[in-house]
C-alpha positions in Angstrom: -1.9 -18.2 15.8 -4.2 -15.2 16.9 -3.3 -12.5 19.2 -5.6 -9.6 20.1 -7.9 -10.4 17.2 -5.1 -10.1 14.6 -3.5 -13.0 12.8 0.3 -13.3 13.5 2.1 -15.6 11.2 5.8 -15.0 12.4 7.5 -13.9 15.6 11.1 -13.1 14.7 13.7 -12.6 17.5 15.9 -9.7 16.4 18.9 -7.9 17.8 17.9 -4.3 18.5 20.4 -2.7 16.1 19.9 -0.3 13.3 19.9 -2.9 10.5 17.0 -4.8 12.1 15.0 -1.5 12.6 15.6 -0.6 9.0 14.4 -4.0 7.8 11.1 -3.5 9.8 10.7 0.0 8.5 11.1 -1.0 4.9 9.1 -4.3 5.0 6.0 -4.3 2.9 2.6 -3.6 4.6 1.6 -7.1 4.3 4.8 -8.4 6.0 4.4 -5.7 8.7 0.8 -6.9 9.4 1.8 -10.5 9.9 4.8 -10.2 12.3 5.2 -9.4 15.9 9.0 -8.9 16.5 10.8 -9.6 19.7 13.7 -7.0 19.9 16.6 -7.8 22.2 18.4 -4.9 23.8 21.9 -6.1 23.9 24.6 -4.9 26.4 27.0 -2.4 24.9 29.4 0.1 26.6 28.0 2.9 24.4 24.6 4.5 25.0 22.7 1.4 23.8 19.5 2.0 25.6 19.1 5.5 24.4 20.0 4.5 20.8 17.5 1.5 20.9 14.7 3.9 22.0 15.5 6.3 19.3 15.5 3.7 16.6 12.2 2.3 18.0 10.5 5.6 18.0 11.9 6.6 14.5 11.8 3.4 12.5 9.1 1.0 13.8 6.0 1.3 11.6 2.9 2.8 13.1 0.7 0.2 14.7 3.3 -2.5 15.0 3.6 -4.1 18.4 7.0 -5.0 19.6 8.0 -7.2 22.5 11.2 -5.9 24.1 13.7 -8.3 25.8 15.9 -6.4 28.4 17.1 -9.6 30.0 20.7 -9.1 29.1 20.9 -5.6 30.6 21.8 -5.0 34.3 18.8 -4.3 36.5 20.3 -0.9 37.6 20.2 2.6 36.5 21.6 2.7 32.9 21.1 6.3 31.9 22.3 9.5 33.6 19.2 11.0 35.3 17.2 7.9 34.8 15.3 6.9 37.9 15.1 3.3 37.2 16.4 0.3 35.3 15.8 -0.6 31.7 12.2 -1.6 32.2 11.2 1.8 33.5 12.8 3.4 30.5 
């Protein structure tokens, strides 16, 4: 399969939790170059969207493209002061 001129061998669907972000961060460069992860943002009563965004910014390797699945989140404002739903964030 080819996307945007780069070969993609594997598209894992991962829960957007710390363990999955750590696995991406510590994967070899070869593995990083051959995957395009789909990260699911799962509903959680805690500050899940803010935590997800922090993990994504701090742990996803430079140049890696993520697909984000926000389908399980409510389509309403989820953060104090946020002007839109999860897709705006």
